[in-house]
ROPA-161928 format. One record per residue: residue in one letter; x, y, z of N, C-alpha, C, O in turn. Coordinates in steps of 0.02 Angstrom, whole numbers, plus 50000, padded with zeros to 5 digits. Atoms other than C-alpha are relative to their C-alpha. Last residue first. Example, Ala and Ser with C-alpha at 12.3 -4.5 7.8 and 13.67 -1.06 7.14 Angstrom:
BEGIN
S499584994149997506844994750357499615005550037499865011050045;A500454994150000506154977550390500455006050000500975005950033;
//
This chain:
BEGIN
L500604999049959499105061148808500195002150069499755003250112;E499845000749929500535063348684499385001650041499105007050034;V500374995249960500005059848506500174998950072500124993350097;G499604993949994501265051148394499655005550039499875011350038;C500244995150049500015038048339500395006550002500285011049962;K499915002950067500955024048428499805005049946500105005149893;M499285000050016501135034648585500124997349931500574999649895;G499784993150011499275038348590500735000549981500925004649939;L500244998150066498855019948570500215007149983500375008649925;M499645003850050499945015348718499805001949930500225002849886;R499314997650002499275029348827500404996449946500784999649908;S500014993550033497485025148782500705003049996500875006449948;L500105000950072497825006948823499995006749963500275007349909;T499395002850027498545011248994499954999149924500415000749887;L499494994750000497085022649035500654997549970500975001149931;L500174995150052495845009348981500515005749996500695007949942;V499885003050066496724995949084499855005049944500255005649898;T499285000650009496795006949239500174997249932500634999649898;G499714993450009494985012149225500754999849987501015003449945;T500214997550066494414994249200500315006849986500565008049931;V499625003750051495434988049349499835002649930500285003549889;I499294998149995494765001749463500404996549946500814999849913;L499924993150023492964999449404500745002250001500985005449954;G500074999850073493044980549422500105007049971500415007849919;T499405003150027493714981749599499985000249924500485001849891;G499444995449990492334993749645500644997549971501015001249938;V500114994450046491004982449569500575005050005500835007449955;L499865002350068491714967249658499915005649949500315006249902;S499275000950006491774976349824500194997849930500695000149902;L499704993450002489974982349803500764999649993501065003649956;V500114997150066489374964849761500355006849993500655008249942;D500684997750013490114956849916499975003649933500485004949902;A500034993750038491704946549920499275001949989498884997949963;K500515000150053491774933250056499985006949968499985012050002;E500554995249990493394932750154499524999549942499724998249885;G500655003150009494444916950135499415004550013498865002150027;F500365000249937496004924350211499304997349994498944996750044;L499615002649944497234920750072499594999150064499694994450102;L499635006250014496184922049915500354997150061500344991050071;V500445005550023494834934549966500394993549994500154988350017;Q500515001249950495904946250071499564994149981499404989950023;L499675003749946497364944549951499504998350055499534992850084;L499875006850024496224949549807500344995750054500174989950062;F500645003650006495554964549902500124992849979499834988250008;A500215001649932497314970149951499344996150001499264991550040;L499575005349975497844968849770499814998050071499794992150087;V500205006250034496334978849712500434994250026500174988850039;T500655001949971496694992349842499764993549969499494989250005;D499845003349937498524992549787499364998050037499364993150075;L499935007350010497864995849612500204996450064500084990450070;N500605003449977497285012949673500044992449989499644988750017;R499935000849927499065019349656499394996350027499454992850078;M499575005849989498925016349468500084998650075500154992850095;L500375005950022497435028249462500424993650011500164988650033;A500535001449951498335041249566499614993849981499434989850025;V499695002749939499895040049458499474998350052499514993150085;T499775006850015498885042149299500294996850063500154991050077;S500605004350007497945057249366500204992849987499884988250014;A500265001849935499565065049430499394995549995499304991050037;N500504995549974500345064749258499724997550066499734991550080;E500675001050026501905054249235499535005250029499695008450080;Y499995002650068503795054949256499314999749967499274998949907;H499514996450041504055065749411499964998049927500125001949883;L500274993350015502435059449489500495004249959500285008849924;G500455000450057503105041749475499715006749981499585007949922;I499575000650059504555046149591499564999749937499735002649886;N499674993650011503315052349721500454999949939500485004749901;V500514995450025502245036749701500315006849985500175009849934;C500125001750070503795025849720499475004549968499535006449910;L499434997650039504265035049880499914998449926500075002649883;I500074992850005502515032149949500585003049960500475007549919;G500554998650045502635013649910499905007549990499785009849934;A499755001350068504355012449992499455001549948499605004249895;V499564994450018503645020750149500274999149930500315003949892;S500434994250009502235008050153500405006149980500215009949935;M500315000750066503474993850125499535005949986499475008049928;L499504998550051504495000050273499714999549930499885003549886;G499864992849999502965000450386500505002049946500405007149913;S500604996750026502444982950336500105007549997499925010749948;T499995000950073504224976750364499395003449967499465006449914;V499494995550027504224984250539500034999549924500085004649890;L500234993149990502574975850582500505005049971500305009849937;L500534998750047503114959250506499745007250006499595010349955;V499694999450066504754959650601499475001549948499585005749903;R499624993850001503844963050764500305001249931500275006749904;P500464994450010502574949350728500365006849998500155011349962;V500335000350066504014936950700499495005749991499525009249940;L499644996550053505074942150851499625000449934499655005549900;C499475003950030503934937750995500265003649938499995008749918;G499705005149959502854946751123500534995749968500954993050004;P500195006650027501664956551013500344994250035500104988550030;D499425003450028501884971651129499804993149975499504989250012;V500015007149980500244980751154500584996649964500584996149903;Y499725004650049500494999651149499974993050027500144991850085;S499395003649981499365010151260500204995149945499784992449909;E500135007149985498165022851190500654996550018501194999050001;G500305000449935498325041851198499824992950021499564991850075;S500685002550002498615042051012499645000050067499034999850070;V500404997550056500155052950992499274997950007498825002049997;T500034992750000501005050551161499525002649947499125007149961;Q500404997849943500585032151178499925007550001499385010150017;F500695001950013501235028551003499545002450056499005005050043;L500274995550052502835038351033499264998549987498865003149980;L500064993449971503155029151197499705005049950499265008949968;S500565000249953502815012251119499885006950030499305009050036;A500615000150041503965016150972499385000050045498895003450030;I500074993450030505345021051094499365000449959498995005349963;D500174995449947505085005251197499905007149973499435010649993;I500715001149984505054994551041499785004850054499225007450051;G500404997550056506705002050984499264999350013498875003849997;T499974992749997507464999351156499595003149944499235008049955;S500434997949944506874981351158499995007650006499465010550019;Q500705000950020507604978550985499535002450055499035005750042;T500164994950050509274986151037499274999549978498935004549971;S500034993549966509334975551195499815005649952499415009949970;V500634999949964508904959951097499915006650036499365009450038;V500534999050048510314963750975499325000450035498905004650018;A500014993050020511554966251116499445001449951499145006849953;
//
């Protein structure tokens, strides 16, 4: 019954994908890639929900800057896990994102200690 449900879910996803993109869906063929694809989608939705929750508690500029840290994480995983070579532009971009995030966090912390809300 579980295989039937998974096959039906894949068939529905395939139909939706073909309808929207005009391209055909390529079935990965075994369970592990399917689970990874579904997990990736669920984690993306969870990330978007966390951003929306963060917008209730923080300024949009802060949330946007913190959201950019996922780019840094993806870059680090690309270099560390997949052995990709980092070019100068990627390193500069990563440095700018990390520096901006650290400076924003420090200014928030110092502002709270001084009683000034930033």
